[in-house]
C-alpha positions in Angstrom: 28.9 66.6 4.3 31.9 66.6 2.2 31.5 67.6 -1.5 32.6 65.0 -3.9 34.5 67.5 -6.0 36.6 69.0 -3.1 37.5 65.4 -2.2 38.7 64.3 -5.6 38.9 66.9 -8.2 42.0 68.9 -7.4 44.2 70.0 -10.0 47.6 68.2 -10.8 49.8 70.7 -8.6 47.3 70.5 -5.4 47.1 66.5 -6.1 50.9 66.5 -5.6 50.7 68.5 -2.5 47.8 66.4 -0.9 49.8 63.3 -1.5 53.0 64.8 -0.1 51.1 65.8 3.0 49.7 62.3 3.3 53.1 60.7 2.8 54.8 62.8 5.4 52.1 62.9 8.0 51.2 59.3 7.4 47.6 60.3 8.1 44.5 61.5 6.1 44.6 64.9 4.7 42.2 67.2 6.8 38.9 68.3 4.9 40.0 72.0 5.5 43.2 71.5 3.9 41.5 69.8 0.9 39.0 72.7 0.7 41.9 75.6 0.7 43.6 73.5 -2.2 40.6 72.9 -4.1 40.5 76.4 -5.7 43.0 78.3 -3.9 42.6 81.4 -6.1 38.9 81.7 -5.1 39.0 80.2 -1.6 42.2 79.3 -0.3 44.4 82.5 -0.5 41.4 84.8 0.8 40.9 82.2 3.7 44.5 82.2 4.5 44.8 85.9 4.4 41.7 86.2 6.6 43.1 83.8 9.1 46.5 85.6 9.2 44.8 88.6 10.0 42.4 87.5 12.7 45.2 85.3 14.3 48.4 87.5 13.8 47.0 91.2 13.4 46.6 93.9 16.0 44.8 92.7 19.0 44.3 93.3 22.8 45.0 89.3 22.8 48.3 87.7 22.3 48.8 85.4 19.4 48.9 82.4 21.8 45.5 83.5 23.2 43.9 83.7 19.9 45.4 80.3 18.9 44.0 78.7 21.9 40.4 80.3 21.4 40.5 78.8 18.1 41.8 75.2 19.2 38.9 75.5 21.8 36.2 76.5 19.2 37.5 73.7 16.8 37.2 71.3 19.7 33.8 72.3 20.6 32.9 71.8 16.9 34.4 68.4 17.0 37.2 69.5 14.3 40.3 67.4 14.5 42.8 70.3 13.6 
C-alpha cells in the first residue's frame, strides 16, 4: 500500500529531484526513493545514516557480502531495487 502523501505531496525541491531521477533513468521512481525524499529530516537522513552504518560500518563481512545479503532479501520480498 502506498500512502497518497508519499506519492504526491513532496516539497518543491524534492519534486525536482524526483523529476530528474525519472528523466535520467527513464523509469518510474522507486517507492523507497519517494519515501526517503518525502520528509528527509524525519525519515530520509536517519534511514540513510542507518543504511550506511549497516552496509559500510565495521563487520566480519565484506561490503560486497552485505550488499549481496541486502539484494537477496529484497528479491525475496519482491522489491525491485
